[in-house]
Structure formats: C-alpha cells, structure tokens
N, C-alpha and C positions, 0 to 999 in steps of 0.2 A: 393453521393457527399455531402449532408446534414451531413451524419453521420461523415464525415472527417472534415467538418467544425466544428462541435460540439466537436469533439475529440480534434482539435487544440486549440479551444478556451479554453476548460477545462484544458487541458495540459498546457497552458500558465498561466492561473491563478493559478494552482497548483504549478508550477514552481515560479511563482514570490512570492507565499505565502512561498514556501520553503525558498527562498533566503532572503527575507525581514522580514518575522516574525521570522522564526527560526535562520537564518542568519549563519548557520553553528555550532551554538552551541546549547545546550539544555535549555530546560525551567526546573529549577530544575536539576534533575540527567538526566532524559530521554528526548525525544524530540519528538513531533508530526511529522509524515511523510506524507506530503499531497499527494506527488506521490504515495505512497503505497495505501493511502485511495482511490485515482482515480482509480487505477488498480483494487482493491476489488470491488469498486462499479461498475465500467464498466463490470467486468467479472460477477458479480451477476445479472446486468441487461441483459446482451447480450449473456451470455453463455461462455463455455469453449473455443471455438475457437477464439473469439475476445479477450476475456480475456488474452490468451496466446500472441496474437499478440500485444495488447496494453501494456501488461507487458514487453514485449521485446523491444518496440519502447520507453517507458518511462524510461525502464532501461537503455537503452543506451543513453538517454539524460542525466540521472543520472550519469552515468559513463563518459561521455564527461566532464561534469562540475565539479563533486565532488569526482571522484574516482581516486587512482593511477594507476589502471590496468582497461583495457577496458574489460568489459564483466562480471565482478562480479555482478552488480545490475541487468544488462540484464537477466542473468541467474536466479537470485533470484525473481526478479519481474515476469518472465515468470511463474516461478512455482506457485508464488501467484496468477496470473491471472488465471492460469489452475485450481488451487484448489477451488478458489472463484466460478468460472463458473460452476465446477463439482459438488459444494456442492449445488449451486441453483438448479441444474437439479434433484437432489435427494430430495429435501425438497420443502415445500411450501416457495415461493419466498418472499411473503409480511409479513413474520413474523420477527418483529425487533429483537426479542431475538436470532434468528439463524443468523441473520446478524450480529450482535454484537459478536456472538460466532466465525463466520467465520472471522471477522475482527482480533479479538484477536488471533485466530489459524494463520491467515496469517502473523500477526506482529510476532509472535514466530519464524515461518518459515523463514521469511525473515531475523531476527536477527541471528538466528542460522546458516542459510546458508552463510550469509555474514562472520559471525565469523569462521565458518569451512574453508570457501575458503580463507580468510585473513590468517589464520594459515597456510593453506597448501602451500600458495605462500609466507610465511615468512613475511608478512606486520604486524602481531601483535602476541602477545604472548597468550597462552590459559589460559583465566582467565574466567573459568566457572561460578564463584559465581557472580562476576561484571556483565557478560552478562546477567545472569538470573535476576538480579535485575534491570538493565537497559532496557531490554527487556520487563520486566513486566510493568515498568512505561510507556514506549512507548507505550505498547499495551492498556494500560489505556487511554492514551491520543488520540489515533487512534480510539478507541472504543467511546469515548466521541464525537469526531468530526462525526463520521460516525452516530452516532445517531442524532445529529444535522442536518446534511445534510439529513438524512431520513425524519425528521419532516418538513424540509424546501420543501422537494420533495414532501411530502404528501399535503401540503398548496398549492403549485403550481399545482399540479394535480387536486386540488379542493376536496380532501378527506384525512382525517386525520385517522389513524389506532388507 
C-alpha cells in the first residue's frame, strides 16, 4: 500500500511538472519528459516487472491527456520500464554513469517508438533527421534531470556517490 501511495504522489508530481513546466511545448527544440524519467527511475530502482507495469500505467495517463491515439505512449513507456529494469539487473545499480546511459537509451527508444507508431498510424510524416535531432536534445534534458534526481536521492538517503 505504501508503494502505491508513493507511486501516486510521484506520478502526480511528474504529471504536474509535465503540464506546467513544459506545457506541451519544448524548451528550445527538445523537451524534458518528466513521465519518462519517472518510469526509468522506477524501473531502475524496482526491477523490470514493476518498471513494465509503471510504464504502462504512466503511458496510459500520458495517452489520455496528451495523445490522439490511446496506447501509443503506454506501449512505448512499457518498453522503457522493461528496458531500464532489465539493465539494472545486469549491472551495478548505484553507478550514475550507467543510469545516465540507460536514461539516454530509453529516451531514444521512446522517441523512436513513438515516431514509428505515429508514422504507421498516419499521424506524422517520416522525418528521420528531425527526429534524431529532437530526440538527442530531449535525451540530454532527461539525462540532466535524472542526474539531479540521483544526487537528491543520495542526499535524501544520507550518502552521496
């Protein structure tokens, strides 16, 4: 029950930040994705099973409020949650460099999956160069925010790596 309450609070905070700070438009060209960072860090901390479930739940919330088609973000963030949990199980989990690499890889996976599904369902045209550029900037934003969260988490637990 405690885990569900923590998940609800963190999802609410990430959703409010997504709506208010980003507001549907990017900072510069890309935009930070607070919901993706939540899924990556939850999967990293709790494993692939919970990462998959949290990714689906957060993605469904993202689809309900921001997407023209139900299920695109749910599928994409489910993959992200699974991947981050799987990476965590295979490497040392307290390594900040690997966390940042996983966050970047998950950002690319999310951007590519959403673009591919949008193209397949005729919501956008294939613009691979623009996708790569925008996904790279978004991945840098996400890695920076994940690093800040990692440092704050280290202070919160009383140890800094």
